[in-house]
N, C-alpha and C positions, 0 to 999 in steps of 0.2 A: 947171920948172914942177909942178904937183900937182895932180890930176884928181879930184873926189869927186864923181859925178853920183849923182844922186839919182832912186830908183826910188819912184814914190809907189802906193801899193797900197792894197788894203780890209781886207784879214786876214789880219795880220800871223805868225798861226802856217799859215795855207794857204801862204802867200808862201815865209815859210824853206822848209818841207817842199819845193817845186816848186825854189828856186832852191839850197838844198844839192842837189840831186840836177842841176841847170842845171852847177852848179860842181864837182862828184863831192866835196863836201866841207863843212860845216857855216862860219858866217862865221866869217873870220877877229880881227875884232875887234867889241866890242859897248861903243855909247856912250849911253849915255842907255837910249833905246828906239830909237835906230837899230843896226840888223847893217849890218854893214860887209865884201866882197869886193874882199880887191888883188886887181886883174886885170892891175898894170903895176908896173914901179920904182917910180912911185909917184901909183899910178892907184886910186881904191877906185869901186867901185860899191854904195852904198849904199840898202836901200829902208825907207823909213818910211809907216807907217798912221795917221799923228797927225791928227786930226781938221783942221787948218791944212792938209793937203796934200788935200782928197777931192776938190777940185774940180779935181787934176791927176792924177786915178786913171786910169789907160792911154792917156797922151799923149808916153808915153818912147821914143824909137828909140833904139838903142845897137847897131854890130857892132863883132864883135870880130874882129881876126885872128885864126885859129887855126892850126898845123898838127896835128892831130888832127882835125880833121873825121869822119871817120868813127867815131873811138873815141865822141865824143863824141854823133852821132844812136845809135848801140849802145847806148848810156845810157838817153839820153833814151828811145828804144824799150822798154828794158825796164823804165821804170818808169812807161810808157803815155803818155808827153808828144810829140805829134805836132809835125808841124813842114810848112810848106809844101815844094814837090818843089825839090829841091836843082837849081840854074842855073849854067852853066857859060859863063863870059865869055870873048872871045877871048883875051884872057891869060890864060888857065888856071887863074885864079880859080873856087874854086866856092863858089856862095853860098845860102843858105839861111834862112829868117827862123821865126823861132820864136817862139809867142805865151806868154806867162805867163799866169796866170789871169786877170789884168783887164784886157788884150788891151794889154800892153806887150811891143814889138818886141823879144828878144835876137837880132838875124840875126847869122851864122855866115860868116866869110868864108876859107875855106878856099887856104891858101897854096901856090900849086904847087909842088911841089919838084925842084929844081935836082940836076941829074943830075950 
């Protein structure tokens, strides 16, 4: 199964800069007015600022499972991107919510390292 998750944003130029920092790279693909980052084998995050999406801006909630949470948070901090406090769950997962400029939630779940 493939997944394309569309994040509705107000200003593509502002969002492009933010998501390039969040992912640590420019978009992997551009199709028309949509910018896509590959986030899994067959999974993409798409940002879209077309007027047809305006009513949905700020309503997205996505959680990414990551193995390099501290590195990502350091990169975000170096670019002035703030986040909520990091929570540690009973199973060892460390979770943090990061909001994009439009209030879309791009949460990160740091998977515990198995010894």
